[in-house]
N, C-alpha and C positions, 0 to 999 in steps of 0.2 A: 653369119654371126649367131643367128638363132639356133642353127644346128650345133654349134660349139657349146652354146649355153645349155642346150638340152642334154648333150653328152656329159657335160660337167655335172649337171643336176643328177643324172643317173649314177655317176661315179660317187658323188656325195651321199646319195641315198644308200648305195651298196656299202660304203664305208661306215655309215651310221648303223646299218644292220650288224656289221661285224663288231662295231663298238658295243652294241647292245648284247650280242652273244657273249662277249668277253666280260661285260659288266651289266647284267640284266636289271637295270634300274627302271622304275615306272616312268620317269620323265623321258628316258630314251625311247621306251616303247611308245609313248604318246607321240614323240617326234617321228618315229617310223610310220605310225598310222597316218599322221598328217601328210607325210611325204607321198604315201601310196594311196591316199584318199581319191585322187583323180583317177588312178588306174581302176580302183574298185567301181567308181561311178561310171567310168567308161564301159566296163564290162557289163554292168547292170543295165545300162541303156541299150546295149546290144541285144539283151534278152527280154527287154520290156515289151509289153503288148497287153496281155490279159492282166498281168500283175504290174503294180506301179513300180517306178524306178526306185522310190524310197524303200519299199519293202525288199526289193532285190538287193539294194545296196547294203541294207542291214544284214542280210544273209551273206553277202559277199565279204563283209568285215569279219564274219566268223571264219571264212576261209583264209583271210589274211592273217588272223591271229594263229590259226593252225599252221600256216606256212612259217610264221615267225618262231613258233615253238618247235617245229620239226626240221627246220632247215639245217643242212650240214654243209658248211662252206668248203669242206674237203672233197665233196662229191664232184666238183668241177662244173657246177651249174650256177648261173647267176641267180640271185634271189629274186630279181624282177621276173625272170622267166618262171621260176618255181612257183612264186606267189600267184602269177597270172593263171596258171593251170589249176591251182587249188581254189582260187576264188571262183573261176568258171565252173569247176567241178561242184562246189558247194551250191551254186545257183542252179546248176542242172539237176542236182538231187532234189532241191526244193521244188522246182518246176515239175520234175518227173512225178513226185508224190501228189501234185495237184492236177496233173494232166488228165484229160478225158479221152475216151476212145474216139479215134478218127474213123468214120465209116466211108468206105470207098464204093463206087458203083460195081454192079455185078460183073460186067464185062472185064473190069480191071482185076477183080478178084480171080476170075477164071484164067485170065492171061498170066497172072502171078503164079497161080497153081501150076500151069504148064511150064513156066520158066523154072520154078523150083524143082519140079519133077525131072525135067531135062537136065538141069544142073547136077542133080544127084546121080543120074544115070551116067552122064559123061564123066563125072569125077570117079565113079567106080571103074569105068572103062579105061580112062586115061591115066589114072593114078595121080592126078593133080587137079587143081581148080580150073574148070574150063573158062575160056574167054567168052565175052559177050557175043562175038561173031560166031563162035562154035555153037552156042546155045541157040542163037537166031536161026542158023542153018538147020539145026536139029528139029525145031518146031515149025519152021517155015514162016518166020516173020522177019521184019527188018531189024537190023542191029540197033537202030534208034528206039524201036519199041521195047527191046530188052533193057536198054539204058533207062528209059522212062519208068519201067517196072521196078528196076533196082532203086531208082531215086525215090519213088513213092514208098517202097518197102523200107527204106532207111528212116522214113518218117515214123513207122510203126515199131522199128527196132529199138530195143533198150540200148542207149548209147553207152559205150565204155568210157570210163574216166581217162583211159590212156589214149583216147583218140584226140588228135590235135586239130582244133578248129581251123578251117581254111582261112577264115577272115581275121584270125588273131594276129595283131601286129607283133606280138612277142612270141609267136609260135616257133621257137627254135627247135631244131631236131635233137638237141642234147637232152631233152626231157621227153621220153617216150612212154613212161609208165609212172603212175602215182599209186602209192600204197593206200588203197581205199580204207583199209582197217585203221590206219593212222588218222585219216581225215575224219572219219565218222565215229570212231570208237569213243572219243572224248565227249561227244554230244549225246550218247545213248545212256539212259539211266539204267540202274539195275533192274527195276521193274519192267522197263521196255525190253531189255535183253531176255528176261525170263519169258515174257509173252511171246517174243519172236521165236525163241528156241522151241517153245511149246507148239507154236503154229508150224514151224519147220518140220517137226516130227510127223505131221500129218501129210507131208509130201512124199512122193516116191523117192527111192534111194538115188536114182539118176538125177532127178530134179534138185535134190539137196546138194549133190556133188557139184552140179553145174553152177548153182547159185554161190556156193562157197568159193569155187575156183574163180568166178567172175568178180564177186563183190568183196571177197576177203583176201584172196591171193592175188587179185588184180591181174589175172591172165586175160588176154584178148580172146575173142570168139574163135579166131583161127588157132590159137594155142590150145584152147580147150578141145576143139575138134580133133586136133592132132593127138592130144594126150588120151582122149577117150575113144578114138577111132571112129568118129561119126562125122557127118558133114557140117559145114558152117551154118547152113540153113536150118539143120535140125537143132543145133545149139541155140540159134536165134529163136526158133519155135519153143524150145524148152524154157528159155528165159521168159518169154512173153506169157506162156501158159502157167508157169510156176508162180510168177509175180501176180498174175490174175487170181490164182488160187489163194495166195497169201492175203491179198486184199479182201477176198470173200470171207476167209476165216477170221481175219482181224475185225472186219465189219460186223460179222455175226457176234463176236465176243463183245464188241462195243454196244450192239443193240441189246444183248443180254444184260450187260451192266447198266444200261439206261433203264431197262424194265425193272431191274432190282431197285434202282434209285426211285423210280416212280411208285414202287410198292411201299415206300416209306415217306409219305407226304409230310409227316411231322418234322422231318429233317430238312425240308426244302427251305424253310426260313433261315436256316443256318448256312445254306449254300447260295441262294439267290436273293437279291434285294428286290422286293416286289415293286418298289416305286420306280426304279430305273432299269430293271432287268439286267443290271450288272451283278457280279458276284458280291455277296455280302461281306462285311468286314470280318466276321468270324471266319469265313472261308479264306479270306485274304491272309489273315494272320496264321492260320493253320497251314495253308499251302506254302507260304513263305518260310515258315519254320521247317517244313518238310524239305523244301528245296535247299535251304541252308544246310540241313543235316546231310543231305545227299552230296552236295559239292564239297563239304568239309571232309567227307570220308572217301571221296573219289578224285580229289584234286581238280574238281570242276569249277565252274563259275556261274553265278546268277546275279542279276541286277534288279533294282527296283527304282521306279520313278514315282514320286509322290506329287500330287496336285492339291494344294491347300487353297480353299476359297473362303475368304473372310468378307464381312460386310453384307452378308445375306439378309440380316435382319432389316436393314434399311430397304432392301429390295422387296422384302415381304410387306413392309408397311406401305409401299407405293403400288406394287402390282398385286398384292394379295398372295395367299397361300398357293393358289393354283398357278400363278405366274412363276413362283419359285420352283414348284414341282415340274412345270414344263421346261424350265431352264436346265434343271438337273437331268431330266430325261434326255434332252437334246445334247447336253454335254457328254453323257455316258455314251450315246450313239456316236458322237464325234470321235471319242477316243477309241471305241471298238473298230471303227472304220479307218482309223489313222495309224494303227499299229499292225504288227505282223499277226498272222493267223495263230501262231504259237504263243503269243503274248497274252497275258491274263489281266483283264480290266476289272477292278473291284472298287467297292466303296471303302473310303478310309476317312475316319473322323466324322464330324457332324455333316459336313457338306462337301468333303473332298473325295479324291479318288487315289487309288494305288494301282500301279501297273507292274506286274512281275514279268521280267524278260529272261527266260531260261537260256543258258548258253551265251549270254552277252556279258562282256567284260568292259574294257576301257572305252569301247565305242558307245557305251550308254550315254556318255557326255554329249557326243554328237547327236545321238538319237533324241535326247532330251531337248537340246537346243533347237533342233528342227521341229519337234513336236510343239514346243512353246511358240515358235514363230508361226507355225501353221494355225495354232489356236488363236493367236493375236489377230490374224487375218479373218478367221472364222467368227470371232466374237464381235467384230465391228458391226454395229447395228443392234447387237444383243446386250452389250454393256456400254452405257453412255460414257463419254470421256471424263465427265465430272462425277461419275458414280463412286460412292464409297466402297464399292465391291473391289476386292483385290484378289488376283489369282497368282500364286507363286509355284514354281516348279523346282523340284529337287531330285537328286539321284544319289545312289550309293551302290557299291559293288560288294557282294559277299563271295568269299570270306575276307576280302582285302580290308573292308571298312568295318568289319565286325562279324563275329561268329554267332551272334544272337540277334533275334529280330528287333529287340529294343535298341541295340547298338546301331543296327543298319538303318532303322527308321529315324533315329536321332541324327545320324550322319546325313541322311537325305533331307531332313528338315533344315540342317545347317547349310547345305548347298543352295537351298531355296531362300535362305535368309542371310544376306551378306553380313549383317551386323552380328548375327549369331555365329556365322562361320569365322569372322574375325576374332570374336571373343574366344571361340574354341581354340 
């Protein structure tokens, strides 16, 4: 009975997606997101470890929205399968950007070098990719040793988006390639593309060609090797080396930009709030205005969460000015550690906060709800039950709820105030 219900649920969800594609109403999109929320969280849990499940789930929802906007029902692929791969791909990109280098022992590095060298020689001799047994016989080691080297080498290799995870419940063979340019292009701002293109110009021609074929044309490493007439191992080496170079180039540019900002201390007060170390409200308004302008001109999306704190005066009378300051500092730190790394926590109003969420659309409602629930748990012991202090959360999506910062913040205040929302 449970299998029948599960199958019926999948069919209902697929039909709901088709209904949305025929009539893209916001309420239908919300229903689709709710239907597939469990799938997103399941995938996020599979990748959890260093990063929290909540953070990965928020990234996964971006992949779900990409899948909904790019899905072609005539391609012969179920939406559930298509969305599963895009959600997993979005999370992989996020983790790849935050991954650190894995250091292996010297003996393993030496053995890996021998395996790669023998593999290239055999490929030239045989005209095909050699088997692990052939490589093992060539260098005089066991076949299991070659298998272990390949397994550890996969940990260092840049994973292709078209690779199907072995443990993916929805990993059907009818999806073998994802268009990486469709997945990532919508989330890349004009400024970021200019910076990336400038950095790419500093790479060798072969490095640029391999990166474009892999990340934009979505070719596998085997296909790239065949097209360019080089070995798969060399393609993997080029990918690792070129990405490492890009990171160094972009890091150097970030350091230079940071030095330029430090050379203008008079502007720091407009950027950072000295009391809480969050971004200042002037920066919040200017950055949100900038993000709104960007998404309006590129068909993108940005969301904002507002946190309004009232009744602070009573707290000041009881705990003193230092008590209020400590509470705001702790609250700012709570929000910084509770949102994604790409989200921007700022001061807003006399005692409130504003959080800018680039690339986030309808899922901001879920994010706001979770953040509020987490804050309620965190504030136990910090805010007394009978305290006059009140904390309200609101959210809005640009440009859906407004193409100006005033309209967006007004909508966010309305969602945090039921009476105001009803009046509106």
